[in-house]
Gaussian input, Z-matrix of N, CA and C with variables (Angstrom, degrees):
# hf/3-21g

backbone

0 1
 N
 C     1     B1
 C     2     B2     1     A1
 N     3     B3     2     A2     1     D1
 C     4     B4     3     A3     2     D2
 C     5     B5     4     A4     3     D3
 N     6     B6     5     A5     4     D4
 C     7     B7     6     A6     5     D5
 C     8     B8     7     A7     6     D6
 N     9     B9     8     A8     7     D7
 C    10    B10     9     A9     8     D8
 C    11    B11    10    A10     9     D9
 N    12    B12    11    A11    10    D10
 C    13    B13    12    A12    11    D11
 C    14    B14    13    A13    12    D12
 N    15    B15    14    A14    13    D13
 C    16    B16    15    A15    14    D14
 C    17    B17    16    A16    15    D15
 N    18    B18    17    A17    16    D16
 C    19    B19    18    A18    17    D17
 C    20    B20    19    A19    18    D18
 N    21    B21    20    A20    19    D19
 C    22    B22    21    A21    20    D20
 C    23    B23    22    A22    21    D21
 N    24    B24    23    A23    22    D22
 C    25    B25    24    A24    23    D23
 C    26    B26    25    A25    24    D24
 N    27    B27    26    A26    25    D25
 C    28    B28    27    A27    26    D26
 C    29    B29    28    A28    27    D27
 N    30    B30    29    A29    28    D28
 C    31    B31    30    A30    29    D29
 C    32    B32    31    A31    30    D30
 N    33    B33    32    A32    31    D31
 C    34    B34    33    A33    32    D32
 C    35    B35    34    A34    33    D33
 N    36    B36    35    A35    34    D34
 C    37    B37    36    A36    35    D35
 C    38    B38    37    A37    36    D36
 N    39    B39    38    A38    37    D37
 C    40    B40    39    A39    38    D38
 C    41    B41    40    A40    39    D39
 N    42    B42    41    A41    40    D40
 C    43    B43    42    A42    41    D41
 C    44    B44    43    A43    42    D42
 N    45    B45    44    A44    43    D43
 C    46    B46    45    A45    44    D44
 C    47    B47    46    A46    45    D45
 N    48    B48    47    A47    46    D46
 C    49    B49    48    A48    47    D47
 C    50    B50    49    A49    48    D48
 N    51    B51    50    A50    49    D49
 C    52    B52    51    A51    50    D50
 C    53    B53    52    A52    51    D51
 N    54    B54    53    A53    52    D52
 C    55    B55    54    A54    53    D53
 C    56    B56    55    A55    54    D54
 N    57    B57    56    A56    55    D55
 C    58    B58    57    A57    56    D56
 C    59    B59    58    A58    57    D57
 N    60    B60    59    A59    58    D58
 C    61    B61    60    A60    59    D59
 C    62    B62    61    A61    60    D60
 N    63    B63    62    A62    61    D61
 C    64    B64    63    A63    62    D62
 C    65    B65    64    A64    63    D63
 N    66    B66    65    A65    64    D64
 C    67    B67    66    A66    65    D65
 C    68    B68    67    A67    66    D66
 N    69    B69    68    A68    67    D67
 C    70    B70    69    A69    68    D68
 C    71    B71    70    A70    69    D69
 N    72    B72    71    A71    70    D70
 C    73    B73    72    A72    71    D71
 C    74    B74    73    A73    72    D72
 N    75    B75    74    A74    73    D73
 C    76    B76    75    A75    74    D74
 C    77    B77    76    A76    75    D75
 N    78    B78    77    A77    76    D76
 C    79    B79    78    A78    77    D77
 C    80    B80    79    A79    78    D78
 N    81    B81    80    A80    79    D79
 C    82    B82    81    A81    80    D80
 C    83    B83    82    A82    81    D81
 N    84    B84    83    A83    82    D82
 C    85    B85    84    A84    83    D83
 C    86    B86    85    A85    84    D84
 N    87    B87    86    A86    85    D85
 C    88    B88    87    A87    86    D86
 C    89    B89    88    A88    87    D87
 N    90    B90    89    A89    88    D88
 C    91    B91    90    A90    89    D89
 C    92    B92    91    A91    90    D90
 N    93    B93    92    A92    91    D91
 C    94    B94    93    A93    92    D92
 C    95    B95    94    A94    93    D93
 N    96    B96    95    A95    94    D94
 C    97    B97    96    A96    95    D95
 C    98    B98    97    A97    96    D96
 N    99    B99    98    A98    97    D97
 C   100   B100    99    A99    98    D98
 C   101   B101   100   A100    99    D99
 N   102   B102   101   A101   100   D100
 C   103   B103   102   A102   101   D101
 C   104   B104   103   A103   102   D102
 N   105   B105   104   A104   103   D103
 C   106   B106   105   A105   104   D104
 C   107   B107   106   A106   105   D105
 N   108   B108   107   A107   106   D106
 C   109   B109   108   A108   107   D107
 C   110   B110   109   A109   108   D108
 N   111   B111   110   A110   109   D109
 C   112   B112   111   A111   110   D110
 C   113   B113   112   A112   111   D111
 N   114   B114   113   A113   112   D112
 C   115   B115   114   A114   113   D113
 C   116   B116   115   A115   114   D114
 N   117   B117   116   A116   115   D115
 C   118   B118   117   A117   116   D116
 C   119   B119   118   A118   117   D117
 N   120   B120   119   A119   118   D118
 C   121   B121   120   A120   119   D119
 C   122   B122   121   A121   120   D120
 N   123   B123   122   A122   121   D121
 C   124   B124   123   A123   122   D122
 C   125   B125   124   A124   123   D123
 N   126   B126   125   A125   124   D124
 C   127   B127   126   A126   125   D125
 C   128   B128   127   A127   126   D126
 N   129   B129   128   A128   127   D127
 C   130   B130   129   A129   128   D128
 C   131   B131   130   A130   129   D129
 N   132   B132   131   A131   130   D130
 C   133   B133   132   A132   131   D131
 C   134   B134   133   A133   132   D132
 N   135   B135   134   A134   133   D133
 C   136   B136   135   A135   134   D134
 C   137   B137   136   A136   135   D135
 N   138   B138   137   A137   136   D136
 C   139   B139   138   A138   137   D137
 C   140   B140   139   A139   138   D138
 N   141   B141   140   A140   139   D139
 C   142   B142   141   A141   140   D140
 C   143   B143   142   A142   141   D141
 N   144   B144   143   A143   142   D142
 C   145   B145   144   A144   143   D143
 C   146   B146   145   A145   144   D144
 N   147   B147   146   A146   145   D145
 C   148   B148   147   A147   146   D146
 C   149   B149   148   A148   147   D147
 N   150   B150   149   A149   148   D148
 C   151   B151   150   A150   149   D149
 C   152   B152   151   A151   150   D150
 N   153   B153   152   A152   151   D151
 C   154   B154   153   A153   152   D152
 C   155   B155   154   A154   153   D153
 N   156   B156   155   A155   154   D154
 C   157   B157   156   A156   155   D155
 C   158   B158   157   A157   156   D156
 N   159   B159   158   A158   157   D157
 C   160   B160   159   A159   158   D158
 C   161   B161   160   A160   159   D159
 N   162   B162   161   A161   160   D160
 C   163   B163   162   A162   161   D161
 C   164   B164   163   A163   162   D162
 N   165   B165   164   A164   163   D163
 C   166   B166   165   A165   164   D164
 C   167   B167   166   A166   165   D165
 N   168   B168   167   A167   166   D166
 C   169   B169   168   A168   167   D167
 C   170   B170   169   A169   168   D168
 N   171   B171   170   A170   169   D169
 C   172   B172   171   A171   170   D170
 C   173   B173   172   A172   171   D171
 N   174   B174   173   A173   172   D172
 C   175   B175   174   A174   173   D173
 C   176   B176   175   A175   174   D174
 N   177   B177   176   A176   175   D175
 C   178   B178   177   A177   176   D176
 C   179   B179   178   A178   177   D177
 N   180   B180   179   A179   178   D178
 C   181   B181   180   A180   179   D179
 C   182   B182   181   A181   180   D180
 N   183   B183   182   A182   181   D181
 C   184   B184   183   A183   182   D182
 C   185   B185   184   A184   183   D183
 N   186   B186   185   A185   184   D184
 C   187   B187   186   A186   185   D185
 C   188   B188   187   A187   186   D186
 N   189   B189   188   A188   187   D187
 C   190   B190   189   A189   188   D188
 C   191   B191   190   A190   189   D189
 N   192   B192   191   A191   190   D190
 C   193   B193   192   A192   191   D191
 C   194   B194   193   A193   192   D192
 N   195   B195   194   A194   193   D193
 C   196   B196   195   A195   194   D194
 C   197   B197   196   A196   195   D195
 N   198   B198   197   A197   196   D196
 C   199   B199   198   A198   197   D197
 C   200   B200   199   A199   198   D198
 N   201   B201   200   A200   199   D199
 C   202   B202   201   A201   200   D200
 C   203   B203   202   A202   201   D201
 N   204   B204   203   A203   202   D202
 C   205   B205   204   A204   203   D203
 C   206   B206   205   A205   204   D204
 N   207   B207   206   A206   205   D205
 C   208   B208   207   A207   206   D206
 C   209   B209   208   A208   207   D207
 N   210   B210   209   A209   208   D208
 C   211   B211   210   A210   209   D209
 C   212   B212   211   A211   210   D210
 N   213   B213   212   A212   211   D211
 C   214   B214   213   A213   212   D212
 C   215   B215   214   A214   213   D213
 N   216   B216   215   A215   214   D214
 C   217   B217   216   A216   215   D215
 C   218   B218   217   A217   216   D216
 N   219   B219   218   A218   217   D217
 C   220   B220   219   A219   218   D218
 C   221   B221   220   A220   219   D219
 N   222   B222   221   A221   220   D220
 C   223   B223   222   A222   221   D221
 C   224   B224   223   A223   222   D222
 N   225   B225   224   A224   223   D223
 C   226   B226   225   A225   224   D224
 C   227   B227   226   A226   225   D225
 N   228   B228   227   A227   226   D226
 C   229   B229   228   A228   227   D227
 C   230   B230   229   A229   228   D228
 N   231   B231   230   A230   229   D229
 C   232   B232   231   A231   230   D230
 C   233   B233   232   A232   231   D231
 N   234   B234   233   A233   232   D232
 C   235   B235   234   A234   233   D233
 C   236   B236   235   A235   234   D234
 N   237   B237   236   A236   235   D235
 C   238   B238   237   A237   236   D236
 C   239   B239   238   A238   237   D237
 N   240   B240   239   A239   238   D238
 C   241   B241   240   A240   239   D239
 C   242   B242   241   A241   240   D240
 N   243   B243   242   A242   241   D241
 C   244   B244   243   A243   242   D242
 C   245   B245   244   A244   243   D243
 N   246   B246   245   A245   244   D244
 C   247   B247   246   A246   245   D245
 C   248   B248   247   A247   246   D246
 N   249   B249   248   A248   247   D247
 C   250   B250   249   A249   248   D248
 C   251   B251   250   A250   249   D249
 N   252   B252   251   A251   250   D250
 C   253   B253   252   A252   251   D251
 C   254   B254   253   A253   252   D252
 N   255   B255   254   A254   253   D253
 C   256   B256   255   A255   254   D254
 C   257   B257   256   A256   255   D255
 N   258   B258   257   A257   256   D256
 C   259   B259   258   A258   257   D257
 C   260   B260   259   A259   258   D258
 N   261   B261   260   A260   259   D259
 C   262   B262   261   A261   260   D260
 C   263   B263   262   A262   261   D261
 N   264   B264   263   A263   262   D262
 C   265   B265   264   A264   263   D263
 C   266   B266   265   A265   264   D264
 N   267   B267   266   A266   265   D265
 C   268   B268   267   A267   266   D266
 C   269   B269   268   A268   267   D267
 N   270   B270   269   A269   268   D268
 C   271   B271   270   A270   269   D269
 C   272   B272   271   A271   270   D270
 N   273   B273   272   A272   271   D271
 C   274   B274   273   A273   272   D272
 C   275   B275   274   A274   273   D273
 N   276   B276   275   A275   274   D274
 C   277   B277   276   A276   275   D275
 C   278   B278   277   A277   276   D276
 N   279   B279   278   A278   277   D277
 C   280   B280   279   A279   278   D278
 C   281   B281   280   A280   279   D279
 N   282   B282   281   A281   280   D280
 C   283   B283   282   A282   281   D281
 C   284   B284   283   A283   282   D282
 N   285   B285   284   A284   283   D283
 C   286   B286   285   A285   284   D284
 C   287   B287   286   A286   285   D285

   B1=1.3813
   B2=1.5375
   B3=1.3022
   B4=1.4839
   B5=1.4673
   B6=1.3492
   B7=1.4701
   B8=1.4979
   B9=1.3291
   B10=1.4400
   B11=1.5400
   B12=1.4167
   B13=1.4213
   B14=1.5507
   B15=1.3103
   B16=1.4356
   B17=1.5050
   B18=1.3057
   B19=1.4773
   B20=1.5409
   B21=1.3396
   B22=1.4460
   B23=1.5657
   B24=1.3022
   B25=1.4516
   B26=1.6047
   B27=1.2913
   B28=1.5066
   B29=1.5087
   B30=1.3075
   B31=1.4825
   B32=1.5070
   B33=1.3497
   B34=1.4509
   B35=1.4876
   B36=1.3524
   B37=1.4578
   B38=1.5352
   B39=1.3438
   B40=1.4425
   B41=1.5600
   B42=1.2711
   B43=1.4914
   B44=1.5518
   B45=1.3340
   B46=1.4563
   B47=1.5072
   B48=1.2993
   B49=1.5220
   B50=1.5286
   B51=1.3196
   B52=1.4890
   B53=1.4385
   B54=1.2967
   B55=1.4441
   B56=1.4780
   B57=1.3516
   B58=1.4764
   B59=1.5803
   B60=1.3142
   B61=1.4899
   B62=1.5215
   B63=1.4104
   B64=1.4696
   B65=1.5012
   B66=1.2954
   B67=1.4689
   B68=1.5657
   B69=1.3139
   B70=1.4778
   B71=1.5378
   B72=1.3082
   B73=1.4446
   B74=1.5276
   B75=1.3243
   B76=1.4325
   B77=1.5348
   B78=1.3413
   B79=1.4592
   B80=1.5871
   B81=1.2627
   B82=1.4651
   B83=1.4979
   B84=1.3338
   B85=1.4472
   B86=1.5141
   B87=1.3295
   B88=1.4722
   B89=1.5047
   B90=1.3355
   B91=1.4827
   B92=1.4876
   B93=1.3671
   B94=1.5018
   B95=1.4964
   B96=1.3115
   B97=1.4735
   B98=1.4779
   B99=1.3555
   B100=1.4012
   B101=1.5747
   B102=1.3355
   B103=1.4570
   B104=1.5944
   B105=1.2829
   B106=1.4432
   B107=1.5825
   B108=1.3326
   B109=1.4523
   B110=1.5421
   B111=1.2681
   B112=1.5189
   B113=1.5213
   B114=1.3529
   B115=1.4936
   B116=1.4367
   B117=1.3143
   B118=1.4639
   B119=1.4868
   B120=1.2939
   B121=1.4550
   B122=1.5075
   B123=1.3157
   B124=1.4938
   B125=1.5098
   B126=1.4063
   B127=1.3338
   B128=1.5108
   B129=1.3453
   B130=1.5159
   B131=1.5403
   B132=1.2755
   B133=1.4943
   B134=1.5835
   B135=1.3442
   B136=1.3925
   B137=1.5591
   B138=1.3299
   B139=1.4585
   B140=1.5109
   B141=1.3277
   B142=1.4822
   B143=1.5219
   B144=1.3839
   B145=1.4620
   B146=1.5439
   B147=1.3218
   B148=1.4753
   B149=1.4993
   B150=1.3073
   B151=1.4642
   B152=1.5355
   B153=1.3299
   B154=1.4645
   B155=1.5354
   B156=1.3508
   B157=1.4840
   B158=1.5800
   B159=1.3264
   B160=1.3545
   B161=1.5151
   B162=1.2879
   B163=1.4495
   B164=1.5283
   B165=1.2911
   B166=1.5128
   B167=1.5118
   B168=1.3162
   B169=1.5168
   B170=1.4781
   B171=1.3492
   B172=1.4422
   B173=1.4430
   B174=1.3370
   B175=1.4660
   B176=1.4998
   B177=1.3906
   B178=1.4318
   B179=1.4692
   B180=1.3465
   B181=1.4458
   B182=1.5650
   B183=1.2787
   B184=1.4674
   B185=1.5644
   B186=1.3352
   B187=1.4543
   B188=1.5400
   B189=1.3017
   B190=1.5062
   B191=1.5171
   B192=1.3073
   B193=1.4604
   B194=1.5171
   B195=1.2747
   B196=1.4845
   B197=1.5299
   B198=1.3439
   B199=1.4237
   B200=1.5767
   B201=1.2763
   B202=1.4600
   B203=1.6026
   B204=1.3556
   B205=1.4669
   B206=1.5136
   B207=1.3118
   B208=1.4749
   B209=1.5615
   B210=1.3526
   B211=1.4498
   B212=1.5708
   B213=1.2916
   B214=1.4420
   B215=1.5486
   B216=1.2395
   B217=1.4554
   B218=1.5635
   B219=1.3397
   B220=1.5040
   B221=1.5120
   B222=1.3089
   B223=1.4707
   B224=1.5127
   B225=1.3445
   B226=1.5169
   B227=1.5032
   B228=1.3332
   B229=1.4165
   B230=1.4689
   B231=1.3146
   B232=1.4347
   B233=1.5901
   B234=1.2572
   B235=1.4814
   B236=1.4876
   B237=1.2962
   B238=1.4554
   B239=1.4937
   B240=1.2968
   B241=1.4844
   B242=1.5498
   B243=1.3021
   B244=1.4585
   B245=1.5414
   B246=1.2930
   B247=1.4558
   B248=1.4929
   B249=1.3451
   B250=1.4262
   B251=1.5100
   B252=1.3391
   B253=1.4611
   B254=1.5377
   B255=1.3244
   B256=1.4112
   B257=1.5115
   B258=1.3519
   B259=1.5308
   B260=1.5646
   B261=1.3009
   B262=1.4931
   B263=1.5473
   B264=1.3082
   B265=1.4479
   B266=1.5235
   B267=1.2921
   B268=1.4760
   B269=1.5209
   B270=1.4206
   B271=1.4307
   B272=1.4904
   B273=1.3746
   B274=1.4938
   B275=1.4938
   B276=1.3855
   B277=1.4398
   B278=1.6025
   B279=1.3023
   B280=1.4405
   B281=1.5217
   B282=1.2999
   B283=1.4813
   B284=1.4956
   B285=1.3875
   B286=1.4620
   B287=1.5358
   A1=108.14
   A2=117.05
   A3=119.25
   A4=113.67
   A5=116.91
   A6=123.08
   A7=109.51
   A8=117.79
   A9=122.83
   A10=112.77
   A11=116.13
   A12=121.43
   A13=108.83
   A14=116.52
   A15=119.10
   A16=109.11
   A17=124.30
   A18=125.68
   A19=108.75
   A20=118.04
   A21=121.35
   A22=107.90
   A23=116.40
   A24=118.16
   A25=109.52
   A26=114.10
   A27=117.00
   A28=110.22
   A29=118.21
   A30=122.61
   A31=107.95
   A32=120.21
   A33=120.14
   A34=113.80
   A35=117.81
   A36=118.56
   A37=112.73
   A38=116.66
   A39=119.05
   A40=110.15
   A41=116.75
   A42=118.32
   A43=113.17
   A44=117.84
   A45=118.02
   A46=108.52
   A47=117.93
   A48=118.36
   A49=110.60
   A50=116.25
   A51=119.40
   A52=106.25
   A53=126.18
   A54=128.31
   A55=114.84
   A56=115.72
   A57=121.69
   A58=112.98
   A59=112.13
   A60=119.57
   A61=108.11
   A62=113.13
   A63=121.00
   A64=112.28
   A65=118.20
   A66=123.76
   A67=108.96
   A68=116.89
   A69=120.52
   A70=113.30
   A71=116.62
   A72=120.75
   A73=108.77
   A74=119.56
   A75=121.43
   A76=111.13
   A77=115.56
   A78=121.96
   A79=110.81
   A80=117.38
   A81=125.46
   A82=114.34
   A83=116.81
   A84=124.54
   A85=105.43
   A86=121.41
   A87=122.47
   A88=111.52
   A89=118.43
   A90=122.12
   A91=114.94
   A92=116.01
   A93=117.98
   A94=113.63
   A95=119.61
   A96=121.87
   A97=115.46
   A98=118.12
   A99=122.98
   A100=113.27
   A101=117.23
   A102=117.71
   A103=109.43
   A104=116.09
   A105=117.72
   A106=109.57
   A107=117.18
   A108=120.59
   A109=108.59
   A110=112.88
   A111=117.70
   A112=108.20
   A113=114.60
   A114=121.53
   A115=104.75
   A116=119.30
   A117=122.93
   A118=112.52
   A119=116.85
   A120=126.59
   A121=112.82
   A122=122.20
   A123=119.82
   A124=114.10
   A125=118.61
   A126=121.96
   A127=117.66
   A128=113.91
   A129=124.83
   A130=105.29
   A131=117.86
   A132=122.16
   A133=103.30
   A134=117.89
   A135=124.41
   A136=110.50
   A137=117.53
   A138=119.50
   A139=117.18
   A140=114.60
   A141=116.74
   A142=110.32
   A143=112.94
   A144=118.01
   A145=106.81
   A146=117.25
   A147=120.88
   A148=107.65
   A149=117.23
   A150=120.77
   A151=107.24
   A152=116.93
   A153=121.62
   A154=112.02
   A155=114.78
   A156=120.45
   A157=108.93
   A158=113.69
   A159=120.04
   A160=111.95
   A161=122.05
   A162=127.66
   A163=108.80
   A164=116.40
   A165=115.39
   A166=107.26
   A167=110.37
   A168=115.79
   A169=115.44
   A170=116.51
   A171=120.57
   A172=115.31
   A173=118.42
   A174=124.78
   A175=112.85
   A176=117.98
   A177=120.46
   A178=114.45
   A179=119.13
   A180=122.65
   A181=113.29
   A182=117.00
   A183=120.06
   A184=111.36
   A185=115.26
   A186=119.94
   A187=110.77
   A188=112.66
   A189=113.13
   A190=109.19
   A191=116.10
   A192=123.31
   A193=110.30
   A194=114.31
   A195=120.60
   A196=108.23
   A197=118.61
   A198=120.19
   A199=105.70
   A200=115.95
   A201=120.05
   A202=109.04
   A203=110.65
   A204=121.25
   A205=105.17
   A206=117.92
   A207=123.61
   A208=107.32
   A209=115.33
   A210=120.70
   A211=109.10
   A212=112.68
   A213=122.72
   A214=112.12
   A215=116.44
   A216=120.98
   A217=108.36
   A218=114.00
   A219=119.74
   A220=114.60
   A221=119.24
   A222=119.33
   A223=114.30
   A224=110.55
   A225=118.63
   A226=108.18
   A227=114.09
   A228=124.14
   A229=110.94
   A230=120.85
   A231=125.95
   A232=106.22
   A233=118.63
   A234=120.43
   A235=113.48
   A236=118.27
   A237=124.80
   A238=105.82
   A239=116.27
   A240=120.53
   A241=109.40
   A242=114.96
   A243=121.75
   A244=112.45
   A245=115.00
   A246=123.09
   A247=112.23
   A248=120.48
   A249=123.22
   A250=106.82
   A251=115.55
   A252=117.67
   A253=110.04
   A254=114.35
   A255=121.52
   A256=110.94
   A257=113.56
   A258=114.92
   A259=112.51
   A260=116.97
   A261=124.30
   A262=112.64
   A263=116.73
   A264=118.70
   A265=111.41
   A266=116.10
   A267=122.88
   A268=106.18
   A269=113.31
   A270=119.87
   A271=108.72
   A272=112.79
   A273=119.26
   A274=108.88
   A275=119.29
   A276=120.42
   A277=106.62
   A278=117.95
   A279=121.99
   A280=110.25
   A281=113.81
   A282=117.22
   A283=112.09
   A284=114.63
   A285=121.27
   A286=108.68
   D1=130.54
   D2=-179.49
   D3=-66.18
   D4=149.67
   D5=178.39
   D6=-65.07
   D7=141.58
   D8=-177.87
   D9=-94.81
   D10=-9.51
   D11=178.59
   D12=-143.61
   D13=160.70
   D14=178.29
   D15=-65.04
   D16=-35.23
   D17=177.98
   D18=-62.15
   D19=-41.34
   D20=-178.44
   D21=-65.34
   D22=-40.72
   D23=179.62
   D24=-66.05
   D25=-39.32
   D26=178.40
   D27=-59.83
   D28=-43.97
   D29=-178.18
   D30=-65.58
   D31=-42.24
   D32=179.84
   D33=-71.71
   D34=-29.21
   D35=172.61
   D36=-69.61
   D37=-37.99
   D38=173.44
   D39=-58.93
   D40=-47.85
   D41=176.27
   D42=-59.63
   D43=-30.91
   D44=176.84
   D45=-70.19
   D46=-37.33
   D47=175.82
   D48=-61.61
   D49=-39.22
   D50=-178.58
   D51=-66.86
   D52=-39.64
   D53=-176.93
   D54=-89.09
   D55=0.98
   D56=179.95
   D57=61.24
   D58=40.50
   D59=-173.85
   D60=-100.30
   D61=79.01
   D62=-179.74
   D63=-61.46
   D64=-35.55
   D65=-177.02
   D66=-61.37
   D67=-46.38
   D68=177.06
   D69=-63.88
   D70=-39.06
   D71=178.92
   D72=-63.94
   D73=-45.11
   D74=-178.48
   D75=-67.76
   D76=-36.57
   D77=-179.47
   D78=-63.71
   D79=-32.03
   D80=-177.51
   D81=-97.15
   D82=10.48
   D83=-176.00
   D84=-101.54
   D85=133.38
   D86=176.44
   D87=-62.73
   D88=135.38
   D89=-176.04
   D90=-55.36
   D91=-29.48
   D92=-178.39
   D93=-69.49
   D94=-23.41
   D95=178.37
   D96=-122.46
   D97=1.15
   D98=-179.54
   D99=-66.49
   D100=131.53
   D101=176.98
   D102=-74.40
   D103=159.82
   D104=-176.46
   D105=-70.57
   D106=-25.70
   D107=176.14
   D108=-154.48
   D109=159.26
   D110=-178.51
   D111=-135.29
   D112=124.23
   D113=178.41
   D114=-108.95
   D115=119.72
   D116=176.00
   D117=-98.35
   D118=141.90
   D119=-178.28
   D120=-80.01
   D121=104.32
   D122=-179.16
   D123=-65.85
   D124=-11.82
   D125=177.26
   D126=-75.88
   D127=-17.66
   D128=178.75
   D129=-79.33
   D130=120.72
   D131=-177.60
   D132=-111.63
   D133=100.49
   D134=176.18
   D135=-70.62
   D136=133.89
   D137=-173.77
   D138=-124.18
   D139=-18.01
   D140=-178.61
   D141=-167.88
   D142=147.51
   D143=175.69
   D144=-125.51
   D145=127.93
   D146=173.98
   D147=-116.60
   D148=121.62
   D149=174.25
   D150=-88.05
   D151=121.82
   D152=-175.42
   D153=-89.08
   D154=-39.42
   D155=-175.86
   D156=-165.82
   D157=157.18
   D158=173.42
   D159=-141.26
   D160=138.03
   D161=178.77
   D162=-120.52
   D163=126.69
   D164=-178.95
   D165=65.13
   D166=-154.13
   D167=175.85
   D168=73.56
   D169=15.42
   D170=175.91
   D171=-84.20
   D172=-176.36
   D173=-179.31
   D174=-55.65
   D175=-40.84
   D176=-177.38
   D177=-94.11
   D178=-3.22
   D179=-177.49
   D180=-85.52
   D181=162.53
   D182=175.68
   D183=-117.06
   D184=-6.71
   D185=174.80
   D186=-140.29
   D187=156.95
   D188=177.82
   D189=-167.16
   D190=162.94
   D191=171.98
   D192=-127.27
   D193=149.20
   D194=176.38
   D195=-133.92
   D196=119.41
   D197=177.66
   D198=-98.22
   D199=134.33
   D200=-175.15
   D201=-147.48
   D202=165.43
   D203=168.93
   D204=-127.28
   D205=117.97
   D206=174.64
   D207=-104.34
   D208=120.10
   D209=-177.04
   D210=-98.12
   D211=137.13
   D212=169.61
   D213=-126.74
   D214=162.72
   D215=179.31
   D216=-56.74
   D217=112.91
   D218=178.74
   D219=92.99
   D220=6.24
   D221=179.23
   D222=179.49
   D223=-168.22
   D224=178.74
   D225=-153.91
   D226=161.40
   D227=172.90
   D228=-124.69
   D229=116.66
   D230=-174.90
   D231=-107.28
   D232=117.55
   D233=-172.65
   D234=-140.28
   D235=148.89
   D236=166.26
   D237=-110.01
   D238=109.48
   D239=-174.56
   D240=-100.33
   D241=145.51
   D242=175.00
   D243=-108.50
   D244=136.73
   D245=-177.44
   D246=-127.54
   D247=152.77
   D248=177.26
   D249=-136.55
   D250=149.78
   D251=175.01
   D252=-103.09
   D253=123.15
   D254=178.31
   D255=-121.71
   D256=123.89
   D257=-177.56
   D258=54.09
   D259=43.38
   D260=-179.84
   D261=63.28
   D262=23.54
   D263=176.19
   D264=-129.77
   D265=132.54
   D266=-177.62
   D267=-80.32
   D268=138.27
   D269=175.59
   D270=-136.26
   D271=146.31
   D272=175.94
   D273=-76.15
   D274=136.94
   D275=-179.77
   D276=-106.48
   D277=-62.72
   D278=178.99
   D279=-165.21
   D280=-179.52
   D281=179.22
   D282=-152.17
   D283=155.22
   D284=176.56
   D285=-116.95

């Protein structure tokens, strides 16, 4: 079932990183920024996701951002991700 908000998509994409599900990550990536393939490192052990803030990205929105910190053994990734809704489906665009 597709995510109804940008935050839901962010959480499901984090889960995909945990499960090493590259196919789902590519499927939920906007075509304009999607890489041709994605190789995930099985040595990275993701342990926690903290959503810090979200702007837009709701049911009636077409754009949104989600700021998060994803923790892995030995480090963290802090990102502000951009999402767009295309044909009622949220897609990841990019992040800083």
